[in-house]
ZADO-259686 format. One line per field, with one value per residue (C-alpha): x, y, z; residue in one letter. Coordinates in Angstrom, 3 decimals, m for minus. Layout:
% ZADO-259686
xx = [X  ...]
yy = [Y  ...]
zz = [Z  ...]
resn = [a  ...]
% end
This chain:
% ZADO-259686
xx = [m24.481  m27.121  m26.582  m27.982  m25.965  m22.715  m23.733  m24.330  m21.108  m19.027  m21.174  m20.221  m16.508  m16.725  m18.017  m15.784  m12.461  m14.110  m14.616  m18.243  m19.822  m23.041  m23.226  m26.216  m23.897  m21.244  m23.304  m24.338  m20.710  m19.492  m22.390  m21.731  m17.918  m18.400  m21.060  m20.345  m17.081  m18.005  m18.474  m15.145  m13.573  m15.406  m13.753  m10.395  m10.581  m11.730  m9.063  m6.393  m7.507  m7.548  m3.702  m2.469  m4.090  m2.633  0.992  0.490  m1.693  0.666  3.058  0.354  m0.104  m3.538  m4.029  m3.100  m5.856  m8.988  m12.069  m14.344  m17.928  m20.643  m22.926  m26.901  m29.467  m31.276  m28.112  m27.416  m30.788  m30.114  m26.627  m25.464  m23.598  m20.469  m21.433  m22.278  m18.911  m17.050  m19.319  m18.447  m14.931  m15.130  m16.942  m14.582  m11.463  m12.549  m12.817  m9.540  m8.159  m10.082  m7.851  m4.757  m4.996  m5.266  m7.739  m7.575  m11.195  m10.183  m6.953  m9.038  m11.151  m8.002  m7.468  m4.902  m2.319  m1.042  2.837  4.167  3.160  5.192  3.904  0.567  m2.868  m5.873  m9.432  m12.809  m11.869  m13.432  m10.200  m7.327  m4.641  m1.645  1.041  1.025  m2.780  m4.849  m7.367  m10.835  m13.090  m13.846  m12.730  m9.573  m9.232  m5.788  m5.793  m2.125  1.123  1.327  0.755  1.215  m1.222  m0.031  m2.947  m2.936  m2.859  0.269  m0.777  0.800  m1.147  0.369  m1.926  m1.298  m2.534  m6.330  m7.252  m10.574  m9.897  m12.548  m10.957  m13.622  m11.503  m7.924  m8.298  m10.592  m10.329  m12.659  m11.084  m13.491  m11.175  m7.603  m4.694  m3.256  m0.640  m0.802  1.857  0.545  2.901  1.602  m0.211  m2.373  m3.219  m6.675  m6.404  m9.305  m9.403  m12.977  m13.891  m17.154  m16.750  m14.387  m12.709  m8.971  m7.930  m4.383  m2.874  0.741  1.198  2.174  m0.349  m1.531  m5.061  m6.579  m10.136  m11.425  m14.780  m15.843  m15.777  m16.536  m13.456  m10.801  m7.477  m5.419  m1.779  0.271  3.584  4.661  3.128  m0.615  m4.031  m7.505  m9.697  m13.541  m16.207  m19.524  m21.939  m20.750  m19.460  m16.284  m13.013  m9.485  m6.290  m3.310  0.626  3.312  3.180  m0.143  m3.156  m6.844  m9.331  m12.862  m16.052  m19.908  m20.129  m17.121  m13.360  m11.007  m8.525  m5.177  m2.210  1.339  2.669  4.225  1.716  m0.224  m0.031  m2.401  m2.330  m4.913  m5.397  m4.863  m5.027  m1.727  m0.984  0.826  0.895  3.921  5.654  6.324  9.438  9.660  9.098  8.353  9.060  7.498  8.047  4.878  6.830  9.553  9.714  9.565  9.705  10.303  12.908  12.442  15.154  12.966  11.714  8.018  5.556  3.042  5.607  5.218  2.658  2.554  1.156  3.826  7.322  8.463  11.740  12.801  15.882  15.990  17.958  15.778  14.078  11.653  14.162  13.326  14.789  13.441  14.196  13.309  14.008  13.144  13.222  14.860  13.948  11.613  14.210  16.929  18.472  16.904  18.838  18.048  19.641  18.699  16.698  14.620  13.245  9.668  8.235  4.849  4.312  1.385  m0.065  m0.149  m2.477  m0.584  1.287  3.193  3.517  6.067  8.821  10.977  13.356  13.037  13.877  16.857  17.164  19.747  19.250  21.897  22.118  23.660  26.591  26.976  24.527  24.718  22.420  19.458  17.639  16.107  12.376  10.087  8.606  12.124  13.702  14.584  16.941  19.753  19.574  18.749  21.639  24.193  22.526  24.286  22.917  22.744  19.524  21.645  24.230  24.831  27.691  29.588  31.938  28.853  26.969  26.974  25.402  22.958  21.715  19.791  16.692  14.555  11.124  10.089  8.681  5.111  4.634  2.912  1.393  2.637  5.682  9.149  11.758  15.495  17.200  20.866  23.911  24.714  21.360  21.346  24.827  24.123  21.011  23.189  25.721  23.619  24.046  21.488  18.227  17.482  18.716  18.037  17.755  18.112  16.402  17.752  16.922  20.325  19.049  18.315  14.562  14.068  11.663  11.773  7.856  8.123  6.364  8.365  8.124  5.849  5.583  3.346  4.323  3.396  0.805  m0.979  m4.574  m4.745  m0.955  1.697  4.358  8.156  8.813  11.874  11.171  13.497  13.716  14.751  16.849  15.241]
yy = [6.126  8.870  12.308  13.924  11.508  12.843  16.420  15.494  13.867  16.928  19.319  16.833  16.796  20.604  20.571  17.918  19.987  23.148  21.016  22.095  18.570  17.924  14.367  13.405  14.173  12.550  9.265  9.702  10.114  7.180  5.064  5.829  5.202  1.943  0.723  2.296  2.024  5.135  7.178  6.211  6.959  10.365  10.982  9.782  12.256  15.333  14.852  14.185  17.595  19.167  17.537  19.108  22.465  22.611  22.177  24.307  27.209  28.736  29.498  31.073  35.001  35.954  37.882  34.442  32.452  32.201  31.816  28.769  29.809  29.514  26.762  27.666  25.650  25.154  23.640  21.592  19.898  19.144  18.323  14.778  12.365  13.617  17.307  16.713  15.532  18.361  20.747  19.244  19.348  23.127  23.744  21.816  23.474  26.812  25.927  24.452  27.821  29.621  27.187  27.565  31.118  29.602  32.037  31.908  30.327  27.379  26.935  26.342  23.705  21.168  19.023  16.742  15.928  12.600  12.828  9.181  6.296  2.893  0.175  1.776  0.517  2.522  1.172  3.483  6.658  9.869  11.810  12.285  9.953  11.987  12.880  16.755  17.441  18.895  16.785  17.786  15.182  12.256  8.544  6.647  2.991  1.374  m1.955  m2.669  m1.237  1.654  5.267  8.237  11.256  14.271  16.489  19.952  19.516  17.732  14.329  11.392  8.679  5.630  3.257  m0.446  m2.497  m3.270  m0.070  2.204  5.206  8.109  11.754  13.972  16.783  17.697  15.856  13.129  10.169  6.941  3.506  1.417  m1.335  m2.378  m0.816  2.736  3.815  7.343  9.566  12.787  15.743  18.196  20.374  17.166  16.319  14.764  13.383  10.842  7.345  6.123  2.393  0.575  m0.631  1.973  5.231  5.950  9.519  10.579  11.937  12.735  9.464  6.986  3.899  1.210  0.654  m2.253  m3.229  m6.560  m5.721  m9.501  m9.920  m6.458  m6.260  m3.377  m4.003  m1.191  m0.915  1.837  2.189  5.189  7.685  7.305  6.929  6.799  4.245  4.728  2.286  4.059  1.196  0.856  3.922  2.853  4.636  3.175  4.904  2.682  3.319  2.239  m1.469  m2.068  m3.392  m4.128  m5.615  m3.822  m5.386  m4.064  m5.575  m4.616  m3.575  m6.493  m6.162  m4.818  m6.905  m6.247  m7.952  m7.220  m6.216  m9.153  m10.486  m12.289  m13.248  m12.272  m15.328  m14.262  m16.401  m16.597  m18.138  m21.410  m23.269  m25.342  m24.987  m27.747  m29.694  m28.792  m30.349  m28.690  m29.709  m27.601  m27.600  m29.624  m32.785  m31.223  m28.774  m24.643  m22.699  m19.153  m18.615  m15.445  m13.961  m13.792  m17.334  m16.189  m18.391  m15.528  m13.713  m16.458  m18.047  m21.664  m20.738  m18.080  m17.454  m14.314  m12.379  m9.256  m7.421  m5.245  m4.541  m6.002  m9.272  m9.322  m10.112  m13.275  m15.798  m18.244  m21.912  m24.186  m27.921  m29.474  m33.335  m33.992  m37.457  m36.707  m35.240  m37.770  m39.401  m36.429  m34.032  m30.685  m27.328  m24.790  m24.535  m21.516  m20.662  m19.623  m17.679  m16.338  m12.968  m12.275  m9.404  m9.182  m7.773  m4.616  m4.170  m0.943  0.949  3.170  4.995  1.495  1.327  m1.682  m5.003  m6.925  m10.594  m13.099  m17.091  m19.536  m22.951  m25.349  m27.300  m29.280  m32.256  m33.364  m30.168  m31.288  m33.186  m29.959  m30.312  m27.416  m27.891  m27.903  m25.072  m21.879  m19.048  m20.878  m24.121  m23.465  m24.743  m22.276  m19.414  m16.503  m13.745  m10.845  m10.631  m10.991  m13.431  m16.994  m19.338  m19.189  m21.979  m24.249  m22.403  m21.442  m18.049  m18.819  m15.468  m12.259  m10.862  m7.528  m6.703  m2.998  m1.060  m1.495  m4.727  m7.328  m9.725  m11.852  m14.072  m13.542  m15.590  m16.457  m18.083  m18.366  m20.657  m20.740  m22.499  m24.976  m25.973  m26.424  m28.383  m30.759  m31.044  m32.745  m36.226  m36.861  m36.262  m33.270  m29.362  m26.541  m22.844  m19.922  m16.687  m13.408  m9.743  m7.783  m4.165  m2.861  m2.050  1.756  1.116  m1.741  m1.855  m2.460  m5.560  m8.673  m9.643  m12.609  m15.859  m18.399  m21.500  m25.176  m24.798  m21.765  m23.064  m21.448  m20.035  m21.710  m22.892  m22.359  m24.104  m25.363  m25.713  m27.644  m27.110  m30.782  m31.428  m32.241]
zz = [m13.878  m15.014  m16.274  m13.227  m10.779  m12.510  m11.820  m8.435  m8.074  m9.664  m7.144  m4.267  m5.056  m5.306  m1.716  m0.590  m1.370  m0.010  3.231  3.290  2.081  4.202  5.788  3.101  0.072  1.404  1.925  m1.635  m2.797  m0.765  m2.038  m5.365  m5.465  m3.939  m6.326  m9.500  m11.711  m13.851  m10.713  m9.544  m13.147  m12.700  m9.598  m10.434  m13.616  m11.295  m8.684  m11.296  m12.636  m9.375  m8.608  m12.262  m11.560  m8.139  m9.781  m12.949  m12.107  m9.440  m12.290  m14.669  m14.712  m13.763  m17.186  m18.709  m17.579  m19.783  m17.647  m18.770  m20.724  m18.408  m19.471  m19.312  m17.636  m20.826  m22.547  m19.457  m19.621  m23.321  m22.975  m23.600  m21.045  m22.726  m22.264  m18.643  m17.712  m19.349  m17.573  m14.326  m15.033  m15.877  m12.764  m10.579  m12.518  m11.954  m8.315  m8.414  m9.679  m6.752  m4.401  m5.861  m4.733  m1.042  0.571  4.305  4.422  2.217  4.262  7.477  5.641  5.299  8.337  6.994  4.482  2.962  3.436  2.505  0.727  0.435  m2.079  m1.327  m3.185  m2.544  m2.666  m3.050  m1.161  m0.916  m0.395  m2.632  m2.415  m3.955  m1.665  m0.719  m1.224  1.347  2.933  4.227  5.984  4.331  3.942  2.853  2.120  1.866  0.391  0.770  1.818  4.037  4.491  6.671  7.398  9.197  10.631  11.368  15.014  14.654  14.948  12.513  11.744  10.161  8.102  7.519  4.651  4.611  6.789  6.250  8.023  8.246  8.899  10.944  11.927  13.033  16.262  15.291  13.424  12.935  12.281  10.545  10.256  9.856  11.852  12.448  14.701  16.170  17.347  19.111  20.097  22.668  19.956  19.476  23.182  22.846  19.688  19.543  17.203  17.497  16.683  16.473  20.286  21.755  21.730  22.300  23.398  23.397  26.600  25.018  23.502  20.589  20.590  18.061  17.431  15.193  14.348  13.495  11.755  11.217  14.665  16.153  17.968  18.813  20.231  21.589  22.999  24.415  22.635  24.927  27.347  28.224  26.505  27.727  26.365  26.625  26.076  25.006  25.910  29.440  30.070  31.569  31.004  31.495  31.528  30.017  30.096  27.979  27.215  28.216  26.006  25.975  23.687  23.329  22.159  21.907  25.724  27.395  27.931  28.894  31.689  31.038  30.084  29.544  26.321  23.032  20.372  19.569  15.836  13.672  9.847  7.108  4.654  1.040  m2.025  m3.918  m7.364  m6.661  m10.023  m10.595  m13.664  m15.893  m15.535  m11.731  m8.441  m5.251  m1.729  1.423  5.081  5.442  5.158  7.226  9.988  10.466  13.509  15.007  17.804  19.948  22.357  25.419  24.561  25.524  23.502  23.098  20.654  18.097  16.365  15.079  11.463  11.007  10.757  12.048  11.671  13.549  13.933  16.973  20.051  22.725  23.678  20.734  18.042  15.989  13.355  11.185  10.992  8.113  7.583  4.247  3.609  0.327  0.052  m2.510  m5.091  m4.251  m7.571  m9.628  m11.546  m11.366  m12.872  m10.241  m7.200  m5.502  m2.009  m2.172  0.907  1.333  2.979  5.634  7.479  11.097  13.576  14.122  11.169  12.443  9.191  10.554  8.607  8.196  5.414  3.054  4.798  4.040  4.683  4.571  4.174  5.644  5.265  8.052  6.771  9.940  9.279  12.667  13.418  11.328  13.921  15.722  17.059  16.739  20.135  21.932  19.786  21.994  21.582  23.595  22.016  18.360  16.059  14.745  16.560  17.756  20.225  17.153  15.408  12.200  13.297  12.884  13.515  10.209  11.153  10.606  8.092  4.648  3.228  0.349  m0.833  0.384  m0.671  0.035  0.729  m0.132  2.906  3.315  1.441  3.644  1.081  m2.161  m2.464  m2.143  m3.999  m3.450  m6.458  m6.419  m7.245  m3.607  m2.607  m5.674  m4.791  m1.329  m1.667  m4.238  m1.639  1.090  2.126  5.007  3.312  5.313  4.706  7.507  6.451  8.916  7.937  9.599  9.061  8.187  8.886  12.182  12.349  13.692  16.567  19.045  18.566  14.661  13.779  12.632  8.960  8.760  6.578  6.112  8.213  7.548  10.016  7.884  7.055  3.610  2.251  0.553  3.356  3.028  m0.383  m2.177  m6.228  m8.270  m12.076  m13.602  m16.228  m19.477]
resn = [m  q  e  n  e  a  r  q  i  a  i  a  i  e  h  l  i  e  g  t  l  p  a  d  q  l  e  f  l  e  r  m  l  l  e  d  s  e  a  r  a  l  f  l  d  l  t  q  t  h  a  h  l  r  r  e  i  p  r  l  q  v  g  e  y  e  w  p  t  v  v  s  r  k  e  q  r  s  s  t  w  y  s  a  i  v  a  a  c  v  v  v  a  a  m  f  f  w  l  a  q  e  p  q  a  a  k  q  q  a  i  a  e  l  v  r  c  d  d  a  t  w  g  a  s  t  l  a  t  e  i  g  l  p  l  g  p  g  r  m  r  l  e  q  g  r  a  i  l  r  f  k  s  g  a  k  v  f  l  g  g  q  t  d  l  e  l  r  d  e  l  t  a  v  l  h  s  g  t  v  i  v  e  a  p  e  s  a  h  g  f  a  v  h  t  p  s  a  i  a  i  d  h  g  t  k  f  a  i  s  v  d  r  a  r  d  i  s  h  l  q  v  l  d  g  e  v  e  i  r  h  p  n  s  g  k  a  t  m  l  i  k  g  e  a  v  t  a  t  q  q  a  v  s  e  k  t  a  a  e  l  s  e  f  y  v  a  r  s  e  e  n  n  v  p  l  n  s  i  r  i  t  t  a  m  g  r  d  a  t  i  v  k  s  n  a  p  q  l  t  d  p  a  l  i  l  v  k  n  c  p  n  e  y  r  r  k  g  y  l  a  f  d  l  s  l  v  k  g  l  h  y  n  h  a  k  l  i  l  t  l  q  s  s  k  f  s  h  p  t  e  e  p  d  a  r  f  t  v  y  g  i  t  a  e  s  l  d  d  w  r  r  e  d  l  r  w  d  n  a  p  a  n  l  d  g  a  d  e  v  d  e  t  v  t  q  k  l  g  e  f  e  i  p  a  g  r  d  s  g  q  v  v  l  e  s  k  g  l  t  d  f  l  k  s  d  t  n  g  i  v  t  l  i  i  v  r  n  n  l  q  v  s  p  f  s  s  p  t  t  f  a  s  r  r  h  p  t  q  l  p  p  t  l  e  f  e  l  e  p]
% end
């Protein structure tokens, strides 16, 4: 990054926070942040200075504040790279002090606020990612986790992992990729989300919208109320009501369908190195499946194991069967279950609590001969109607695990004496495990927790790892 570029970035940040950043400067700032690590470091330094001064300056008396010395143009031209950074910080710090007084003009420039983050990791963004700071027009890129924005209009926008969202004004956002859910009260009537292939306009509602940038496809489903979807290329407009969904491409908008939010997985590579003195077996040599209360096949995916606790017919449980013939006769100290988390197409970043799960083992070995193709809610071994219930007369609780709110990638591990003892007690060479979610999900439209199955093309399927005795 050159000295003059550093000055331009500092000036652009000043205008960005004031809400007066021209389009050409916004494009310059975005390009520099994406391409230059030094630019990103400078942006982070200045925004952190902003956040610090926003907290500290209101506690200062006006007479205690020492205004910075103005640097002349001649001195600026002869300054070193370090001096340029210091000068930029001084300019921005003075501007932040002015912002701390909150004049009415500055208030009018803020269009939204970040109100919550759960396990959030941010990519190169042109807006601050600290909770509570006012946000003007700009771009936010969430790499993983979830976040919630509240617009001045009253609209709440929930961001799921790997989402690129641009804020235009208090009634407009642009979804470049990823998934958001919009809750729009009456004050936000007309709130619009633009995508590369469609525009979704609120009519008093809650809706989910997702953009698959690789295929240039937008998916939308109404969770409550009504939404108008417009297709700019064809001029077609369609009204959707609760439970209806459409898919939009550059060419057309699909016919309306009535189904629960469709889901898909996002491939991620995980570290799957096997420790020394250990052996692993997976469901690739066994079986795994999802059962759903409605028995509707479109609510399952062969590449995923889905688990959900809700009061309607979308509740789901996961079944795993492992062939233990590979460890027959081996002596092991303990074992652990490894599951690989996967994202879903509508990741539903709602205000859900941390997810708690229990794993049960079926002790009645005559029930181990189930087939994935035939498994249904009403014939699954040891299944009871409650989303977190199993028949305790033929099962044994092996342990519990928890997934933090917003986490949708990585691996979770269950390691317990109960699991090890259960595996050691097996006599027929096959064990069946059942995964249930303990806590009820707040919204019936919340997405299930999804794990990679034996049919996933890239990820580690459900795995048992045994630590062998020396």
